[in-house]
N, C-alpha and C positions, 0 to 999 in steps of 0.2 A: 412546440417544444417538449418534451416536460424535465421538470422541474426538480432536480435532488438539493436538498439542504440539510445544513451539522452548522451544527448548536456545540457554542464550548462557554462555558462561565467558569467563571476561576469560586473555588472552594474555603480554601485556604493557605497561605504563603505559597508558592507556585503549586498545587496541587488542583486540577481543574477536573470538570467533566465535562464530557462533548458527547449530544446524541444526536442521531438521526431524521431526528424529528416523527420519529415513528413507532416503535416500543423498546429501540436497544440504544443504551448508554456503555461509557466507558470511562475509568479514570484514568485520567494520565497525570504523572508525575517529572521531575529534575531527579536523576543521582540524589545520592546526601552529597557528591563532592561538589556537585554543582548550586547547596544548596535545597532542594529537595527534599522529600523523607520519601523516594522510591517506593513510591507504593504505587506504580502501574509505568508505562511505558511509556518513552517520551513521545516528543510529533514526531518527532521524526524514523524512530524507531519504528512510530505505528503507521510511519508515510511507506518507508521495508515494508514489515507486519503486510500492508496491503498489496503492495507491488507482487512478494514471492507469494500470496494469496489470489490475487487476482487470475498470476500466470495457472498456479496448478488451476482454482476452477475453471475457469473459459476452455482449459486443454482437457478438462474431465468433458462440460459440457460440447464441447464439437466430436473428441473421441466417442460420445456418447450419440448425436447427432448421426456418426457415420459410421455406427455399429460396427467398433473399436471395442475392444475389450483391454481397457487397462490393469496392469498389476501391481501398479507402483507409476504415481509423479509426487518427485518433494523440489523445489526451488526453495534454492537460499540467495537474497541480496546482501550485498553490504554494500558500506557508501564507506567513501575516505574523506576525510573534514579534518580542516587543519582545526584545531585546540583555538586559533586567533582570531576565525573568522566565522562566520555563521555557516558558510556556500560549503554545500554539498560540495566536492571538486570532482569525482567519480563515482556508479552502483555502479556492479559487477554482480550479472545474476546465475547461476548454474543454476539450468535446470535438468532433468536427471525423470525421463518418463522408461517405463520396460509394460512390454501388452504384448500379444499375442494380435502381434500383423511385422508382418518384416521391417525391417531400417529404414526402406526409401519410405514405408507406409506412415510411419513415426517421423520421421524428418516432415512430408510435411503436415503430417495432425500439428507442430509446433510454428507452420510458418505461416497455418491457419491459424494458430490462438496469437499468435505474435500479430497473425493482419486484425483480430476482436479483441483486446485487451484493453479497457480501457484506461486504467490504467498504469497500463506501459505506457503510452505514449501521452500521460502526463508528462512524463519522464524524461520522453525522447524529442517530444516535442511542443516548444511554449507554448501557453494560450495563452487568451486575452488577462488580463485578472484588474476586478475595479474594483478598489477601496472608497470606502462614503463615511468616514469618520462624523460622529457624532461626539462632541466631549459636552461634562455639566459638570461644573463647578458649584463645590452642598460646602 
């Protein structure tokens, strides 16, 4: 089974840099209201961005493999979160697909997208998570 790796390191205050252990990295930060400098998205915002992006990317890939010409694919993911809790209480994603195909074919395209979008699975179905903690006192 292939492994995907991500690393995040604290830079300063609450600003971090996360990378995918290939060649890509992104700065994440909290908003000024939460004590950060707002120099990048928050981790929750990045998770929602990943959800919307995965839906659009997989939809485009499925369409290409199905020889369906798309003119527009857009996904907007919104999360509900209580200010007093770290947990999201709900996620809503609106998807708009336009293309040179019948409505039923575009709907089938979306069903195939849902069946193959890995980030959508992360949001829909719990997956096992193990945390190994190492502490170093200096």
